[in-house]
N, C-alpha and C positions, 0 to 999 in steps of 0.2 A: 672778249674776255674769256679766258680758259675756264670751263666749268669744272674741270678736275685738275687743279694745278699740281697735285701730288703725282698723278699719273703722268703728266707731262714731264715732271722732273725725273721720274723713273725712266721714261723713254730716253730723255736726254742723257742720263747717266749710263744707260745701256749702250747708246750710240757712241759715247765718248771713249777714246783710247784708254784702256785700263792701266792703272799704275802697277798693279800686281795681278797675277792670274787668279781668276775665280776659283773657289775651293769646291772640291767634290762633296764635302759634307755640309755645305750651306743647306738650310732646311728645305727651301723650294727645290733646289737641284737634287738633293738626296731623295725627297719624296717621289719626284718624277722619275728618278733613276730606278728606284725600287719597283714602282708600278710598271714601267716599261720593261724592266728586266724580267718580271714575272711573265709578261706577254711574250718576250723573246724566248724564254726558256720553254714555254708551252708550244710556241711555233716550231722550235727546233725539235722537240720530242715528237710531236705529231708527224712532221715531215720526214724525220730520219726513220721512223718506224713504218711509214706508209710508202714513201717514194724513195727511200734509201739515201737521201741527201739532206743537207741543211742549208738554208739560204743565208745570205748576208743581210741582216736586218738594220745595218748602220744607216742606210738612207731613210728607212722608215722612222728611226729614232730622231734623225735630224729634222725630218719634215714635221713630226709631232711637236718637237721642241720649238720649231719656228712658229707653228700655228698657235701654240700656247703663249709665246712671246708677243703675239699680236693682240692678245686679249687685254684691253685697257683696264685691268684691275690690279691696283697696288703692286705687290711684289712679283706678280706673274710677268710683268714687263721686263724683269731682269733676264728672262729667257730670250730676249732679243740679242743678247750677247752671243756672238758666234763661238766664243770659247766655252760658254756653258752648254751650248748646243753640241759642241764637240765632246764634252764630258758625257752627256746623255747618250749620244750615238755610240760612244765607246762602250758604255755599260751594256746597252741592249744587244749589240753585236757580240760582246763577250759572253753574255749569258746564253745566247742562242747556241754558239759553238761549244761552250762548256757543257751545257746540258745534253746536247745531242751527241757530239763527237767524243768529248773527253770524259764524260761520266756514264751516260746511258749505254753507249756501245761497249765499253770495257766490261760492265757488269752483266751485259747480255751474253758474254762468252761463257762463263760458268753456268749461267741459267740454261742456255741452249745445250750445254753438255749434260744437263740433268743434275747439277750440283747447286741446288738453291742455297745450301748452307754456306757457300763461298761467295755469295753475292755481296754481303756486307763487308767481309775482308777485302774483296776486290774493289768495292766502293772506296774504302779507306786508302787503298793503294792508288786508285785513280785520282783522288783528291790530292795526294802528295805529288803525283805526276803533273797534274794541272797547276798546282802551286809553283813547283820548280820550273815548269815550262814557261810560265808568265814571268817569273823572277829573272830567268836567264835572258829573255828577250828584253826586259827592262834594262838589264845591265849592259847588253851588247848592241842595242839598236843605235844606228848612226855610227857604226864602226866601218872599217874597210870591208868587213865580211858582209854586213847588213846595213848599207848606208841609207840615210834618209833620202838621198838623191836617186835611189833605186825606183823601179816602176811602182810597185805596190798598187796595182790598178784600182782595187776597191777603195783604197784610201783616197786616191785622187777623185773618185766618183763622189765620196762622202764630202770631201772638202769643197769641191766645185758646187755641189748642191747647196751647201751652207752659204758659200760666197754669193751664189746666184740669188738666193733668197734675201741676202743682206744688201746687195747692190743693185740687182736688176739689170736693165739695159741690154746691150748687144750680147754679152756673155750669157746672160740668163736665157736669151732667145735661142742661142746656139745649143746650150745645154738642154733646154726644154725640147727642142726639135730632136736632138739625139736621143733623149729619154723616151720620147713618143715613138720613134722608130724602133728603139730597143724593146719597148713594151709590146708593140704590135707584132714585131718579128717573133718575139718569144711566144706570143699567143698562137702563132702558126708553127710552133715547135722548132724555130730556127735559133741556134745558139748565138744570139746577137751579142752576148757578153764577150764571146771569142773575137768578134769583129772589133769590139771596143778595145780589147786588150791589144789588138794589132796596131792601134793608133798610139799606143803608149809604150815607152821603154826601148830597150836595146833591139835594134833591127835583127842582128845576127841571132840573138837568143830566141826571138819570136819566130824567125824563119825556121830554125830547127824545131821549135814547138809545132809550127804549122805542118812541117814535113812529117813529123811523128804522128800527128793527128790524122793526116791524109793517108799515110801508109797503113796505120792501124785500122782505119775504116775499110780500106779496099783489099788488104791482103787476104782476108778470108774468102773473098769472091774468087781468088785464084787458087784456092785450096790450101792456103798456108795460114793457119790460125796461130798468130804470134803469141796470143795470151796463153793458149793451151800448151804451147811448147816452151813457155816461160822465157821467150826471147827478150821482151821488154824488161823483165826482172833481171836478166843477166846484164843487159846494157846498164841498168840502174846500179847494179853492184859495182861494175867497173867505173862508171862515171862518179858514183858516190864515194868510192875510195880515193879517187883523184881529187874530188872536191874537198874531202876531209884533209888530205895532204896540203892542198892549197890554203885551206883555212888555218892549218897549223903554221904555214909560212907567213900568213898575214898577222899572226900573233907575235912575230918577232919584233923586238924593239931595235930599230935601226940606229946607227951612230948619230948622236945628236937628237934622237927621238924624244928625249926628256923635255925638249923645248915645247912649251905649250901644254905641259902636263895638266891633268885635270883634277879637280877636287870633287869629292863625293860622287855624284852620278855622272860627272863629266864636265863641269863648268871650268873653262880655261881662265887663267889669271891674266890680268892686264887689259887695258882698253883696246890695244891693238888686235887682240884676239877676238873681239866681238864682231858679230855679223855672220849670217849663214854662209857667206862665201869665203870667210877667213880660214886659212889653213885647210882648204878643201871643204870647209863647212863641217868637218867631223867634230862631234862633241865627245866621242869615245876613242881614245888612242889605243895603240897595241897593248900596253900593260893592262889596261882596264878590260880589253877584249880577252886577253889571256886569263885574267883573274876570274872574269865572269863565267867563261867556259869551264875552267877547272872547278870553280865552286858548284856549277851545275852538275858536273860529273860526280863530284863527291856527294851531293844531295840526292842524285838519282840512285846511287849505290845504297845510300842510307834508306831510301824509300823501298828499294828492292829487298833489303833485309827485313823491313816491317812487313812487306807482303809475304815473304818466306815464312815468317813466324806466324802471322795471322792466318795465312792460308794453309798451314800444316805442311809446307814443303820441307821443313826441317826434319820431320820424321820419315820422309820418303826417299831422301837422298843421302848418300855417304858424305862425309865432311868435304873431301876434295870436290865431289860433284856439286855440293851445295855452294861452295865458294865459287866454282865455275858458273853456276846458275846466277848467282848474285852479280858477278862481274859482267856476264853476258846481258843481263837485264839492264844494268846501268849503262853499258855501252849502247845497247839497242835504243834506249830511251833518248840519249843525247844525239845519236846519229840520226834517228828518226826525226827529231825536231829540226835538226839543221837541214836535212835534205828537203823536208816539207817546207821549211821556211824559205830556202833558196828558190825552190820551184814557185812558191806563192809570190815571192818578191818580183820575179821576172815575168810570170805568166798569169798570175791571178788564180791559178788552179793549183791544188796540191794533191799529190798522189798518196795520201795517208794510208788508204787501204792496201795499195800495192806494196809500199815499203814495209808495212807491218807483215804482209804475207811473205816477204823475203826472209824476215827473221823467223817466221813460223817454219819456213822450209829449212832454214839453218838448224832450227831446233829438232826437226824430224831427222835430219842427217846425223845429228849428234845423239839421236835416240833418247831424247829427254822424255820421261814418262808423261802420260796424258794430262794429269792435273797440273803438275808444274809447268808444262808447256802452255796450257790454257791460261794460267796466271801470267806467264811471261808475255803472251800475246795481248792480254788485256792491259797489262801495265804499259807495254810499248804503245798501244793504241791510244792511251790517255794523253800522250804527248804529241805535239805537232800542230793540230788545228788551232788551239788557243794561241800558240806561238805565232802562227801566221796571222791570225786575226788581230792580235795586239800590234803586229807590225803594220797592218793596214791602218789601224786607228792612230798609231803614232805618226804615220805618214800624213794622215789628214790633219792632225794637230800641227805638225811641222809646217805644212803649207799655210795654215791659217795664222800661224804666229810669225811668219817670215818678215812682216813689216814692223815688228815690235822694236822698241828702243828703250833701254839697251836690250839687244836680242838674246844673248846667250843666257843670262839669268832667267829671263822670261820663258825661254824655250825649256830649260831644265826643270823649272818649277811647273810649267804646263804639262810636261811629260809625266812628272811625278803625280800630279792631280789626275791625269788620265789613268795612270796605273791604279790609283786608289779607287777611282770610279769603276774600273774593271773588276777590282776585288769585290766590290759591292755586287756587281753582276754575277760573279762566280759564286758568292755566298747564296744569292737568291737561287741560282741554278741548282746548287747542291740541295737546298731545301725542297725545291720542286721535284727533283729526281728522287730524293729519299721518300717523298710522299707518294709519288705517282708510279714508280717503276713496277710495283707488284700488280697494280690494276692493268697496266698496259701489257705486261708479259703474260698474265693469266688470260687475257683476251687474245693471245696469239700475236700481239703486235711487238715483234722483236726486230731490231735493225737487221736488214738482209745481210750486211757484211759480217755480222757476228755469226750468222748461220753458215756462211761460207767458210769462216775460220774453223768452226767446229767440224764441218764436213771434211775439210782438209786434214784436220788432226785425226779424225777417225779412219779415213781411207788411206792416209799415208801418201807416199810419193811413188810415181812410176819410175822404173829403173832408168838411170841415166839423166834424171832431171838436173842434178847438181852439176854434172859434167857439161850439160848443155848451157847452163847458166854461166859457168866459168869461162866457157869458150866465147860466149857473146859478151862477157865482161871486157874482153880485150878491145874490140872496137869502141865500146862505150867509154873506156878509159882514154883511148886515143883521141876521140872527138872532144872529150872534156879537156884534155891536155892542150889540144889545138886551140880551143876557144879561150882558155885562161879563166881565172876566177871572176872577172868582171862580166863575162858573157854566159857562163854556165851552159854551154852548148850541149854537152853530153847529158847533163841532168834534164835539160828541157826537151831533148830528143826522146829520152826515155819516158819523161812525163807525158808527152804527146802520144806515144805508143800505148802507154798504160791507160790513159783516160779514153782515148779513141772515140770521142763523142761524134755521132754522125753529123756531117757537114761542117763541123767546127774547123777542120783544117782549111777548107775553102774560105771560110770567114776570115781566118787569121791571114792567110796568104793574100786574099783579095784586099784586105785592109792595108797590108804592106805595100801593095802595088798602088793603091789610091794615094797612100801617104807619099810615095815617091813622085807620082805624077803631079799631085797638088803642089809639092815643094818646087818642082821644076817649072810648073805653070806660073807660080808667083814670082819666080826670079827671072822670067822672060824679059829680055831687053836690058837687064841690069848688068853692067860691066864692072862697076866699082866693087872691090872686095868687101869693104865695110858695109855697103848697102846690101850686098848679096847675103852677108851674114845676118843682117837685121831682118831681111825678108824670110830667110830660113827659120829664124827664131819665131817670127809671127806665124808662119805656117805651122810650126810645131805647136804653138799655143792654140791655134784654131782647132787643129786635129785632136789635141788633148781634150778640149772641151767636148768635141763630138764623141770621142772615145769614152770619156767619163759619163756622158749622157746615155750612151748605149749600155754601159755596165749598170748604171742606176736604173734604167728602164727594165732591164732584164731582172735585176734584183727585186723590183716591185712586182713583177710577174711571178717570181718564185714565191714570194710571200703570199701572193694571191692564190697560190695552189692550195692554201690552207682551207679555203671554202669548199674545194672539191673533195678533200679528204674527210671533211666533217659532214 
């Protein structure tokens, strides 16, 4: 006889396929979301000010939610639902990146410049940048530009962690082994997340990423400091311009493209349209992509106007210069988020600092005064990381919802609930930053990237910097053009050169070699084309689990760095 029939009923309900997606504002989910979002925001602030980076806390959120779901106490068993776990992990990762990258780093720029009076106006602008950033991703995720079928490595890691906790078995063993290797490797300062990325996504894009990482690491040993000469920045300018052109082409509505038009956030009509593989699986078609990006551009420009007024830029520039500043800020914000998002989708790394630095250099070339330039840099820096992080979380949710029936309404509603959960995380991050920034900054704990921005603004450019960047933009554009929009080879090559993490290039390239060898080993002796295809798919599934485990283990180690900083 069951001593606690209510708990048993709750467990059964949690295990049963849901008829509708769980809500972000359910009491238990909301309370857990707020508590973990506070934790995520604090982790992000501490690590961005001490180590210069912020970890992906999604796996931590998923693990905590799973543990709480195993407590046989009344409503807590509802957290056994993988969809509720997905909501919680979305919120904590969102609060981490929002607090560290989108809010604290931008307001650190005027502070490091010695203008404490501009911190609050800059915080207001950063909030606008963060809000628009997430809104645009919500509108355009799972389009041809940013498809759900893209790599989004951290999203795969979060989803596989949740699924492994839910089902166990062989997959859990493979994922656990990968996570253990990733964690131990990271303890010895090896970038195991880079190896994990190598098992996921487009081989061509990752090969260019690996080449960029390797060249960026070893070029200084041959007396050629690529970063100091702004070579990667030039490559990114060329690749970025071509990537934006390719994005504009994807926004076109082809003849007959109205078929399968979407409602609201992108739900297609008709039963034939249902299923993640129907019509390419896209829930956002070209008209919705176009509308989302245009809305984002308009909102970013409006945000720039607010920053100009609140930050006193209006009184420092002539009317033509003010109009130019507002337009440049709006363009910089949306270009920054798209390049960061594309790099994150394919590689799991995003060059937010470097792309912001590009616009800083453009501002110096245009002779924008110091204070307006600092506000431009802060506003630009507020976009991108949250955009990428929300993409990771939507990818995780998309993987967890693939077996729902009917799929499309469940997917659209689940994505909306994830967005709402992230808004809760953003709100918590704002409160934490508003309360804590003065204490951190007065103790000298300022994000290192903000100090680099301010130093560059004060020292200016060396002669010929812009010419060098424009020259290197040509090969960057050619590589991007050669690879096409699905591979983003130019953007990934520039990303690798910009981040240049020691040994990461060997990790990525080595993983690609292992990936190919394992695929060939599995298909040995198989002559039937259909059987070979099935073997290749199984090989990809196994390696995806290994890659997800490596990324998850590395993320756990990153969060563990908090104990050292404290």
